[in-house]
C-alpha positions in Angstrom: -11.6 -5.2 -6.9 -12.0 -1.7 -6.7 -8.8 -1.3 -6.7 -7.7 -3.4 -9.1 -11.2 -1.2 -11.6 -9.0 2.1 -10.6 -5.5 1.0 -11.2 -5.7 -1.8 -12.8 -3.6 -1.2 -16.3 -2.5 2.7 -15.5 0.2 1.7 -18.0 -1.2 -0.4 -20.9 2.0 -1.6 -22.0 2.6 -4.0 -25.8 -1.0 -4.8 -25.8 -2.0 -1.3 -26.4 0.2 -1.1 -28.8 -0.4 -4.3 -30.8 -4.7 -3.4 -30.5 -5.1 0.0 -30.4 -8.9 -0.3 -29.7 -7.3 -2.1 -26.4 -9.8 -0.5 -23.2 -7.4 -0.9 -19.8 -8.9 -2.1 -16.4 -8.8 0.6 -15.2 -11.2 2.4 -17.9 -14.3 0.0 -17.2 -15.7 0.8 -13.7 -19.1 -0.9 -13.9 -20.9 -2.5 -11.0 -20.7 -5.5 -13.3 -16.9 -5.1 -14.3 -16.1 -4.5 -10.3 -18.4 -7.9 -9.2 -16.4 -9.8 -11.6 -12.8 -9.3 -10.6 -14.4 -9.5 -7.1 -15.5 -13.1 -8.3 -13.0 -14.7 -9.7 -10.8 -13.0 -6.7 -13.1 -14.8 -3.9 -12.7 -18.0 -6.3 -9.1 -17.2 -6.7 -8.5 -17.1 -3.3 -11.2 -19.4 -1.4 -11.6 -22.0 -4.2 -7.3 -21.3 -4.5 -8.7 -21.4 -8.7 -6.4 -21.0 -10.9 -6.6 -18.9 -14.2 -6.7 -21.8 -17.2 -9.5 -23.2 -14.7 -11.7 -19.9 -14.0 -11.1 -20.1 -17.6 -12.4 -23.3 -18.9 -14.8 -23.9 -16.4 -16.2 -20.7 -14.3 -16.8 -18.2 -17.7 -20.1 -17.4 -16.0 -17.8 -15.2 -13.4 -16.7 -12.8 -15.6 -18.3 -13.2 -18.6 -18.9 -10.3 -21.4 -16.5 -8.2 -18.8 -13.1 -10.2 -18.1 -11.2 -11.8 -21.6 -8.1 -13.9 -20.9 -5.6 -11.2 -21.0 -7.8 -9.7 -18.7 -8.2 -12.2 -15.8 -4.1 -12.4 -15.9 -4.4 -8.6 -15.1 -6.3 -9.1 -12.7 -3.6 -11.6 -11.4 -0.9 -9.6 -11.0 -3.0 -6.7 -9.7 -3.5 -9.5 -7.1 -0.2 -10.2 -6.2 0.8 -5.5 -6.8 -1.9 -6.0 -4.3 -0.7 -7.8 -1.3 3.1 -6.8 -2.0 1.9 -3.3 -1.4 -0.6 -4.8 1.7 3.1 -6.5 3.5 4.4 -3.6 3.1 2.9 -1.1 4.5 2.2 -3.9 7.5 6.8 -4.1 7.8 6.9 -0.3 7.2 3.7 0.6 10.6 5.8 -1.4 12.7 9.4 -0.3 11.8 8.0 3.3 12.2 5.8 1.7 16.4 9.3 1.1 17.0 11.4 3.9 15.6 9.2 5.7 18.0 8.9 4.1 20.6 12.9 4.5 20.8 12.3 7.7 20.4 9.7 8.1 22.5 11.8 6.1 25.4 15.1 8.1 24.9 12.6 10.9 25.3 11.6 9.9 28.7 15.4 8.9 29.8 16.7 12.6 29.2 13.7 14.1 30.6 14.3 11.7 33.5 18.1 13.0 33.8 18.6 16.6 33.7 15.0 16.7 35.7 12.5 18.2 33.6 9.0 18.2 32.5 8.4 18.3 29.0 6.4 21.6 29.5 9.7 23.4 30.9 12.0 21.6 27.8 9.6 23.0 25.3 10.1 27.1 26.6 14.3 26.3 28.0 17.1 24.8 25.3 17.2 21.8 25.2 19.9 19.4 23.3 18.0 16.8 21.9 15.3 19.4 20.1 17.2 16.7 17.3 15.4 13.7 18.5 12.0 15.7 19.0 12.2 16.7 15.8 12.7 13.0 14.9 9.6 11.4 16.7 7.9 14.3 14.8 8.9 13.4 11.7 8.3 9.4 12.2 5.0 10.4 13.7 3.9 12.1 10.1 5.1 9.5 8.4 2.6 6.8 10.7 -0.2 8.8 9.6 0.6 8.3 5.9 0.5 5.2 6.3 -3.4 4.4 6.1 -3.1 7.1 2.6 -0.8 4.4 1.1 -1.8 2.6 -2.2 1.3 1.6 -4.0 4.5 -0.3 -3.8 6.3 3.3 -4.7 4.4 5.5 -2.0 5.6 2.9 0.2 9.1 3.3 -0.8 8.6 7.4 0.0 8.3 7.7 3.3 10.9 4.7 3.8 12.8 6.4 2.3 12.2 9.7 3.6 13.0 7.2 7.4 16.8 6.8 5.8 16.8 10.4 5.0 17.2 10.7 8.7 18.7 8.2 10.5 
């Protein structure tokens, strides 16, 4: 609910062109407003209510805070939130697999050449690029918890694709 209160309707679109006094979701951050979004989401997910049902039979959840268009915006942002969350999870699994693969390759090469990590750091190593890739993956993995949009997920994925 707080995500929608902060991110919702950052780009107002056609509705703002038609009605000059439209205040996007992101501009209304009162406690009652966030609570109305939370109750709407709770009703949608736990009781499987649809927007039209909420407008008709659960008006007390949103009275004074959300109108019909706002409820549809909440619905759209909820869908975007789940897409972003799922993409973030898939990206994390993907990066973990790459990291594990690189780690196994580095260990195999260390055993093959009989080098320890300290000796390899000081010697000229043939796997410098693989070490660098491993560091890139570690850095990208550390960024995943801070991702707050699907575009940022794509940015990290494109960064990984750049090196592979």
